[in-house]
C-alpha positions as CSV (number, residue, x, y, z in Angstrom):
1,M,-29.2,6.6,-19.5
2,A,-29.6,10.1,-18.1
3,Y,-27.8,10.6,-14.8
4,E,-27.9,13.5,-12.3
5,H,-24.5,13.1,-10.7
6,I,-22.2,11.6,-13.4
7,L,-21.5,12.4,-17.1
8,V,-20.8,9.5,-19.5
9,E,-19.0,9.8,-22.8
10,I,-18.6,6.8,-25.1
11,E,-15.9,6.9,-27.8
12,S,-15.6,3.3,-28.7
13,P,-13.4,1.5,-27.6
14,I,-13.2,3.6,-24.5
15,A,-15.7,5.4,-22.1
16,T,-15.1,8.4,-19.9
17,I,-17.1,8.8,-16.8
18,T,-16.9,12.2,-15.0
19,L,-18.1,12.7,-11.4
20,N,-20.4,15.7,-11.6
21,R,-21.3,17.4,-8.3
22,P,-18.9,20.4,-8.6
23,K,-20.7,22.6,-6.1
24,V,-19.8,20.1,-3.3
25,L,-16.4,19.0,-4.7
26,N,-17.9,15.8,-6.1
27,A,-18.8,14.6,-2.6
28,L,-19.6,10.9,-2.8
29,S,-23.3,10.7,-1.9
30,P,-25.2,7.4,-2.0
31,A,-26.9,8.7,-5.1
32,L,-23.6,9.3,-6.9
33,I,-22.3,6.0,-5.8
34,G,-25.4,4.3,-7.1
35,E,-25.2,6.0,-10.5
36,L,-21.5,5.3,-10.9
37,T,-21.7,1.6,-10.0
38,S,-24.8,1.2,-12.1
39,E,-23.1,2.6,-15.2
40,L,-20.0,0.4,-14.6
41,S,-22.3,-2.6,-14.4
42,R,-23.8,-1.6,-17.7
43,I,-20.4,-1.0,-19.4
44,E,-19.2,-4.4,-18.2
45,T,-21.7,-6.0,-20.6
46,D,-21.1,-3.5,-23.5
47,D,-18.7,-5.1,-25.9
48,S,-18.0,-1.8,-27.6
49,V,-16.2,-0.5,-24.5
50,V,-12.9,-2.1,-23.6
51,A,-11.4,0.4,-21.1
52,V,-12.8,3.2,-19.0
53,V,-11.4,6.5,-17.8
54,L,-12.8,7.8,-14.5
55,T,-12.3,11.5,-13.6
56,G,-13.8,14.3,-11.6
57,G,-13.1,17.0,-14.1
58,P,-10.4,19.8,-14.3
59,K,-10.5,21.0,-10.7
60,V,-11.2,18.2,-8.3
61,F,-11.6,14.5,-8.3
62,A,-13.6,13.9,-5.2
63,A,-13.2,15.5,-1.8
64,G,-14.6,12.5,0.0
65,A,-17.9,11.3,1.4
66,D,-20.8,13.7,2.0
67,I,-20.1,14.4,5.7
68,G,-23.3,16.4,6.2
69,D,-25.2,13.2,5.2
70,M,-23.2,11.1,7.7
71,A,-22.6,13.3,10.8
72,D,-25.6,12.3,12.9
73,Q,-25.8,8.6,11.9
74,G,-25.2,5.7,14.2
75,P,-23.6,2.3,13.6
76,V,-26.9,0.7,12.8
77,D,-27.6,3.4,10.2
78,Q,-24.2,2.8,8.7
79,L,-24.7,-1.0,8.7
80,L,-28.1,-0.7,7.0
81,R,-27.0,1.8,4.5
82,D,-23.7,-0.1,3.8
83,Q,-22.3,2.9,1.9
84,T,-18.8,1.6,1.7
85,G,-20.0,-1.8,0.7
86,R,-21.7,-0.3,-2.3
87,W,-18.3,0.2,-4.0
88,A,-18.1,-3.5,-4.7
89,P,-19.0,-3.2,-8.4
90,L,-16.2,-0.7,-8.9
91,A,-13.6,-2.8,-7.0
92,G,-14.7,-5.9,-8.9
93,F,-15.0,-4.2,-12.3
94,R,-13.5,-6.6,-14.9
95,K,-12.4,-4.1,-17.6
96,P,-9.3,-1.8,-17.2
97,L,-10.2,1.3,-15.2
98,I,-7.9,4.3,-15.3
99,A,-8.3,7.3,-12.9
100,A,-7.5,10.8,-14.2
101,V,-7.0,12.9,-11.1
102,N,-6.9,16.7,-10.9
103,G,-7.1,18.5,-7.5
104,Y,-8.2,16.8,-4.4
105,A,-8.8,13.0,-4.1
106,L,-9.4,12.8,-0.4
107,G,-11.1,10.2,1.9
108,G,-13.5,8.1,-0.2
109,G,-12.3,9.9,-3.3
110,C,-8.8,8.6,-2.7
111,E,-10.1,5.2,-2.0
112,V,-11.9,5.2,-5.3
113,V,-8.6,6.0,-7.0
114,L,-7.0,3.1,-5.2
115,M,-9.7,0.8,-6.6
116,C,-8.6,1.8,-10.2
117,D,-6.0,-0.2,-12.2
118,M,-3.9,2.8,-13.3
119,V,-3.7,6.5,-12.3
120,I,-2.8,9.5,-14.3
121,A,-2.3,12.5,-11.9
122,G,-2.4,16.2,-12.9
123,D,0.3,18.2,-11.2
124,S,-2.5,19.8,-9.1
125,A,-3.5,16.4,-7.6
126,R,-3.5,15.8,-3.9
127,F,-4.1,12.4,-2.3
128,G,-5.0,11.8,1.3
129,Q,-7.1,10.1,4.0
130,P,-8.3,12.9,6.4
131,E,-10.8,10.6,8.2
132,I,-8.7,10.7,11.4
133,N,-9.6,14.4,11.7
134,L,-13.3,13.4,11.9
135,G,-12.8,10.7,14.6
136,I,-13.1,7.8,12.1
137,I,-10.9,5.8,9.8
138,P,-11.1,5.0,6.1
139,G,-13.9,2.6,5.5
140,A,-13.7,1.8,1.7
141,G,-10.4,0.1,1.6
142,G,-7.9,2.9,2.4
143,T,-6.2,1.1,5.3
144,Q,-5.8,-2.0,3.1
145,R,-4.9,-0.6,-0.3
146,W,-2.5,2.1,0.7
147,P,0.0,-0.3,2.4
148,R,-0.3,-2.8,-0.5
149,T,0.6,-0.1,-2.9
150,A,2.9,2.4,-1.1
151,G,4.1,0.3,1.9
152,K,3.4,0.3,5.6
153,Y,5.2,3.5,6.6
154,V,3.7,5.7,3.9
155,A,0.3,4.2,4.7
156,M,0.7,4.8,8.5
157,E,1.6,8.5,7.9
158,A,-1.4,9.0,5.6
159,M,-3.8,7.3,8.0
160,L,-2.6,8.7,11.3
161,T,-1.9,12.3,10.3
162,G,-4.6,12.9,7.7
163,A,-2.2,15.0,5.7
164,P,-2.5,14.8,1.9
165,I,0.5,14.2,-0.4
166,T,1.3,15.9,-3.7
167,A,1.0,14.3,-7.1
168,Q,4.9,14.0,-7.2
169,R,5.1,12.3,-3.9
170,A,2.3,9.9,-4.9
171,Y,4.4,9.1,-8.0
172,E,7.5,8.5,-5.9
173,V,5.7,6.0,-3.6
174,G,3.9,4.2,-6.4
175,L,0.4,5.4,-6.1
176,V,0.2,6.9,-9.6
177,N,1.7,5.9,-13.0
178,K,2.5,9.4,-14.3
179,V,2.2,13.1,-13.4
180,V,1.3,15.5,-16.2
181,P,0.2,19.1,-16.5
182,S,-3.4,19.4,-15.2
183,E,-4.8,20.4,-18.5
184,M,-3.5,17.2,-20.0
185,T,-4.7,14.7,-17.4
186,V,-7.8,13.4,-19.0
187,E,-6.4,13.3,-22.5
188,V,-3.3,11.4,-21.3
189,A,-5.5,8.9,-19.5
190,R,-7.6,8.5,-22.6
191,R,-4.5,7.8,-24.6
192,L,-3.5,5.1,-22.1
193,A,-7.0,3.6,-22.3
194,R,-6.9,3.5,-26.1
195,Q,-3.5,1.8,-25.9
196,V,-4.9,-0.9,-23.6
197,A,-8.1,-1.2,-25.6
198,A,-6.0,-2.0,-28.7
199,K,-4.8,-5.2,-27.1
200,P,-6.6,-8.6,-27.1
201,P,-9.6,-8.1,-24.7
202,L,-9.5,-11.6,-23.2
203,A,-5.8,-11.4,-22.5
204,V,-6.3,-7.9,-21.0
205,R,-9.0,-9.2,-18.7
206,M,-7.0,-12.2,-17.5
207,A,-3.8,-10.1,-17.0
208,K,-5.8,-7.8,-14.8
209,E,-7.3,-10.7,-12.8
210,A,-3.9,-12.2,-12.3
211,V,-2.3,-9.0,-11.1
212,L,-5.1,-8.4,-8.6
213,K,-4.9,-11.9,-7.3
214,S,-1.3,-11.3,-6.3
215,F,-2.6,-9.0,-3.6
216,E,-5.0,-11.6,-2.2
217,T,-3.2,-15.0,-2.3
218,P,0.2,-16.6,-1.4
219,L,2.7,-16.7,-4.2
220,T,2.1,-20.4,-5.0
221,E,-1.6,-19.8,-5.5
222,G,-1.1,-16.8,-7.6
223,L,1.4,-18.6,-9.8
224,A,-1.1,-21.5,-10.2
225,A,-3.9,-19.1,-11.2
226,E,-1.5,-17.3,-13.7
227,R,-0.5,-20.6,-15.2
228,K,-4.2,-21.6,-15.8
229,S,-5.0,-18.3,-17.4
230,F,-1.9,-18.5,-19.6
231,Y,-2.8,-22.0,-20.8
232,F,-6.5,-21.0,-21.3
233,L,-5.6,-18.2,-23.7
234,F,-4.2,-20.7,-26.1
235,A,-7.8,-21.7,-26.8
236,T,-8.6,-18.2,-28.1
237,E,-8.7,-16.9,-31.6
238,D,-6.8,-13.8,-30.5
239,Q,-3.8,-15.9,-29.4
240,K,-3.6,-17.5,-32.9
241,E,-4.0,-14.1,-34.5
242,G,-1.5,-12.4,-32.2
243,M,1.2,-15.0,-32.7
244,H,0.7,-15.3,-36.5
245,A,0.6,-11.5,-36.8
246,F,4.0,-11.4,-35.0
247,L,5.5,-14.0,-37.3
248,E,4.1,-12.3,-40.4
249,K,5.3,-8.8,-39.2
250,R,1.9,-7.2,-39.3
251,K,-0.5,-5.7,-36.8
252,G,-2.9,-8.1,-35.1
253,N,-6.6,-7.8,-35.6
254,F,-8.1,-8.8,-32.3
255,K,-11.8,-9.6,-31.8
256,G,-12.1,-10.7,-28.2
257,R,-12.7,-14.4,-29.1
């Protein structure tokens, strides 16, 4: 499909989606959100794509919501538009989603990063929730995902001061997997995506589901869900192939069945 606000590159078994509103620092307008979630929904049914890299390009990831579009709205306008609710297809995306972040990831842009499964940060990256400076709070998961990832005190500082943190600090508190030179960010993220895409697709999907469930359920429920998925995978062809390939000292040929 032809999009106005995102670029899509498919190099099976991975896809790279680039936010493409550079003149406004990739501000997250309803139109951009719609295009991104629509493409993710399409990719979810595309068997040729196993993992996705999401980036904003070489200079900025996303500087947040389009404030000019929101400034004069009231609560009913927000309720009817449900702008933050529109992120559900991204948060619920079933395939591995890797953020490649250069420059600012602020406000909604930072919340998008937090919805991803792994994060590669360029050394220029900055992460923050400046909503407090506008008289509001994060509305797309920032208050919930920051403490679950970086802990209460780091989250409180981010929410209450609005001050961004560096890529290195984000690495130290567990918000990102790796910090790399900015010119390498997307390529390193693609390498990671290809590494994941080489694994058995059903096992990858269930591993992602199990990890995400740990943030939402008590330990006993999470362990029960993990156990069911573990047992279920013994019904797949990939399990037989993976174990026999290990015993035969060869590389597995996984087909997602």
